[in-house]
N, C-alpha and C positions, 0 to 999 in steps of 0.2 A: 498297588492298581490291578481291579478285577480284571482277568480273563475276557475276550471278545466270545458272542455267545457261541459259534461255532470253532472257536478253539479247541485242536483235537479230533477233526474231520477232516481227514485227505480224500481229494476228489482226482481222480483223472479226467481231463477234461481230450477226448480225442474229438475235435471241432475245428472247425475254420470261418471265417464271414464273422457276421454278429452276431446272430441269435445266439447261440449258446454261450460262447466268446460276453457276451452282455450279462447272461446270467449265470457266468463265474465268476465275472466279475463283484457283481452282489454279493455271492457270497464268500467272496475271498476279503471283502470287504466287511462282512460282518465275521473275520476270524478261520476261517475253511483254506486248509491248506490246497493249493489247486497246482497239478501238475500238467502243465500243457502240453500234450504227446500232438510233435508236429512232423509232417514229411518231413525231406530232406530236403527240401526245396522250397520250404517254409510255408507258413498260413497268405493268401492271395493280400491280405490287409495289409500286410509290411511295405505293399509296394505301391497303398492307395495314400493317396493325397502328398503333402508338402515329407521335407525328409530334407536332415542334414547327412545319415547315414544311410546306405543302400539296407535295404529290409529291416528300417525302423524308420516308416513313416509313421504320421499323425492318426491315423484313423488304428494303427494295431496299437501306438502307443496309448491312448487311451481307454481304448475297451481290454487291454490285455495287462494293466499294472497287478500290484500285489500276486503275482503266477511266478513260476518256475518252466522254463523251458525244455524240455528232452525229443532231442530232432531223431527218428530211430524208421527205421524202411519196415511197415508194417506186414509187408508181404514177405520177407523173408523169414524163416525157421527160428533163427536168433530171435528176432525183433519182437516176433511172438512173445517166444518162451521171455522177454523183456516185460510185456504187459503182462503176461498171466504172474509174474514175481511181485507187478505192482499190485496185481490185483488182492495177492494175498495179504497185503498191508493198509490194503484201504478201505473204503468203504461206500465211494461212489464212484461208478462209471458212465460219463455221457457223453454222447456225442451225437452227430445228424449224418453221421452216414447210412444209406440207404441201407436197407433190412438184407436184400442180395450180398451188398458188398460185407457187410459184417458175415455175413453167412460162409462166403469164401475165406474171409482171413480169419474162420473161427475167433470172433470174437461177441459171440451173443452170450446172453444170461445162463443157458444152458450151457456154454462151455466155463463161464467164471463160476457158477453155483460149487463146479465140480473142486474149485481151487478153495473157496472161500465164500459158503453157506449164507452169508449175512451181508452178501454184497447185495446195492441196488444198484443196477442199472436203468439210464432212463433215456429216450431214444426220443431224440429230437425228429419229427418228418413232418412232410409236406400234407397229406393226408393218411385218414386211419385206414390200417393195414387190414382192414374189414370190407372199405368199400373198393366201386367199379377204378378210383383213382390210385390204389393204392401203389408205392413204385414210380409215381412219375415225380419227375423232378420238380424243383420248387423255390422260388425266389421268393424277396418281399413283395414284388412288383406282383406276378403271378394271384398271388395269394392274397393280395388288394381287389385285386382283379375278380377274383370267383366268387371272394367272400360277400362283395354286395359293398362292400366301403366306397371301392374308385366307384360306384355308380349314384352312390348317394351324394358325391361330390359333387354330381350335374349343377345343382342349382348357384351352384357358383361358378361355372362356366356353362359352354355351351355344348361339354361333352362328358363323358365320364373322365375323371383322373386320379390322380395317385396323390397323398398327402407328401409335402414335402421330406419329411423323415422317413426311414425305416419304421413305418407303424408296424408293421404283421410283424417283423424280427423282434421289435421290442417287446411287445405285446407278449409276444409267443416265448418270449424268453425269461417273463416275469411269471408265466403262466406254468413254465418251466421250473425255476426256482420253487415256488409255491411247492411245487407237487413236489420234489426232489425235498424240500424240510417235512411234510407230511412226512413221507416215505420212511426219512429217519425218527421223527417221532413215533412211527407204529412199529417200527423197528425196538424200540426201548422199550414198548409194551409188551411186544411178543418174541423177540429175537429173531428175528426173521429176514432175510434182504427178501426183495422184492423185483418184479421189471414192471417199467412203465413207458407208457409211449405219447407223449404231446404231440397230436397233430396240429400243424400250421392252421389249414383250412377250417375245423371244426372249432378250435380257437377264437380264430378272427368272426365267423358266423356269430357267434355267443354273444363276444364281445361286441358284434355291430347288432345285433338282436335286442340291447339291455332296454335299450329306451324304443327302437324303433319296431319289436314285435306288434305292439300298438295293438289295435284291430286285430291282428290275426294272431292276438293270444285267446281268442272265442273260437269255436269250429259252432257254426259257419263263421266268416269271418263277420264282423262289424264293422271297419275301417281300413284303407290301404297300411302296409308295414311300411309307414312312418310318421315321426313324432310329429306334429307342425309347427313347436317352437324350434326346434331344435335343426327344419329343413325349411324353416323361412329365408328365402333371398335377403331378406332386411335385417338378419341375425348376422351383426358383423362389427367389428369394431369402424365406430361412428367419426365424422369427419364434426371436427371444432373450425373456430375462426383460425386457428396457427397450429394444428395436428391431428391427432387423431383419441380416442378413447374409447374404453370399454364399460357398458354400463348395463347391469341385469336387477333394475325394480323385480321384485315378483310378488311378495305377499300384496295384502290388501292396504298393509300401513305403507309398504315402502311408493305402489303407485300414487298412494294420497301423498306421501311428503313431497316427492316428484314433482306432481302436478302443482302442488302447493309452491313450490319454487317459482315456477312460471306462470305460479297466480291463472290455473286453468282447472281448478278441482273440479269443474262440474262434467267438465269429460267423463270422469267416473262415474256418472249419476246416466253414461247412456247404456242402454241393454247388453250392447256388443261387451259393453269393459266393466262392466260392473261386478263380476267374480272372477275368481282365476277359470273354472270354465268356459263361461263366456271368453275372457282374453284367450283363455289355449285355443278358443274357434277361431277368433278373428285375429291372433296373431301379429300377422302381416300387415296389417290395417294401422295395430297398435304401433309396430317397430315403426314404419315411415312418418308416424305422429312424430315418435323421439327421435329420428334421424335429424328432422326438420326442423326440433328447436335446438338439438345442440348445435348445428351448425351457426347458431347465434351468437355464443360466446366465445371463448381460449378456453384453452383446458384446465388451466389453473383455478379459474372460478367452478367451474363443473367440479373438477376435484374438490376441491374446497368445501363448497354448499351440499353435494353429493358424501363428501365423508361425514361433514356434520348431522344430515338426516340419517345417516347408519344406511346409505343405500351402497351395494358395495358398486364400486369404482373405481378406474386404474391406467392409469396411463400404456401405450400402447409401444412396448417396448422391443425394437428392433435388436439384431442379432447382436452389436456391437457394444447396445446400450445397457446388456446385461452383465459386462465388463466392471459397469462405472454406478450399478444402481447400489442406492445407497443403502437398500434392506441387506441385498446380498454381502456387501462390503463389513458394513457392521455384525451380520453370524460370522464371517471369516468362510463362507462358501466355500472360495476357491482358493487353491491351494499351493504351494510352488512347492515342486521338487529337485532335488540336484541329481541329475543322473548321471552316470560315470560316463559315458560314451556321448549323449545328445545332447547334454548343457542342463538348460533350467528349461521348466517343464510347468507347464500351468493346468491344475485339473480341479476338476466339481470334487464336491465332498460326497460323502456316502451321506443322503438326505436325514436318516433316521437315525434319533437320538435313543439309546438304551438308559444308561448310567455316564455322567461327566466321566466317571474313572474307569469305564471300561475304554479298552480301546484294541486294536488290532496292528501287527507291523505290516509298516509299507513298504513293502520292495519295490522296484522300476519295473517296468517294462523290459523282460526279456531279451536279448540277441537270442538269433537261433541257436537253440542247444547249446545256449550256456550254461545251463543246469544239469548237463549229460551226464557229464563222467561223475558230479557230485550224488545224484540218483542213482547211477550204477554203482560206486564206491559200498555206499547204504544198503544197496540190494545184495553186498557181497559178491560182485565181479573183481577180479583181481587188475590191478594194471596192467599185466600182459594181455588178458580178457579184453579189457576197455581198447588196446592198441591193434588188438585183432581184430574187433569189429570195424575202427576206423579203416582200416587198411581194407577192409571186405565190402566196405558202403555200406554197414546195417548203419551205422551212426554217427552221426556228425556231434564236435565237439569244442 
């Protein structure tokens, strides 16, 4: 059996909440060893959502599987020394602790390279350290707002609004993971460690403007910074006689096949709809026509006929529907894990397949400080020293 791609890579994760833990969960699913450094009270997500035991709530369990937990007081000299010993044996240190706090704690890249010149230090921050917002606190909601993402949702309501998920956290987490992998690859080439800064605002502005930069791509601008098709108020799941459906004819052929189903091919002879360019300019009107037609038949009719014509179409899954979706059932997407204290837990699988025989060890989400003693023993601390740390409040086991 082949080893997982990141087998042998050790990452110290000194973060909390969602952005960085999501990143390191993905890296763990690819085989990296993740040592989650927690305060003596633990990550806040330990207390968010339903739970069986205190400190083991749903949000924490989902984004912290495949990790080990060490609970340590980073403000203490002994706690800092523990981190330094971990740094010596690790490949990456990643955190979302603000720069000023890292400097006070003496947990910066300049501190680490004295111990391990090959260490990669990755800092997830709200805003680039080069601008006037540097050092300001940031959470998903505030970044959705300042990046423009909330304003782009205004077309669906009467005011700017947030997406229903922690989009900024998760997108930045993906960017962070990609950056760490790039740094690891670069180290393979030149043998050197490096420091990364991944700012949420800049990441989300780039993400939001992928298509919406639009007319502002030119100087002077040729059109507003809004991609018309994706900003149409009529771009949404459409009502059918008995539910909702998502449909996206896009090419000339797909629109022709759609209007053939409803026997209205002449619509595409209208100069407003006869080409991709003209349809994009009049997309709102075209989507209104689409919406009116889809109301006339039930969902199963549309799914059958649209798929026969190779037009992208799918039912709308509501959250509970995901757990009974035939495709996800067939691909065994949801896994059940027996947790030693929390019973049977359901998890989504890592979505990428490398080779069928490549796998990573599946660890349960740890209780607070569950692996502290194991990790300190591996670092060379004696039983007496570990007990002394516990009595002084330096660690929790």
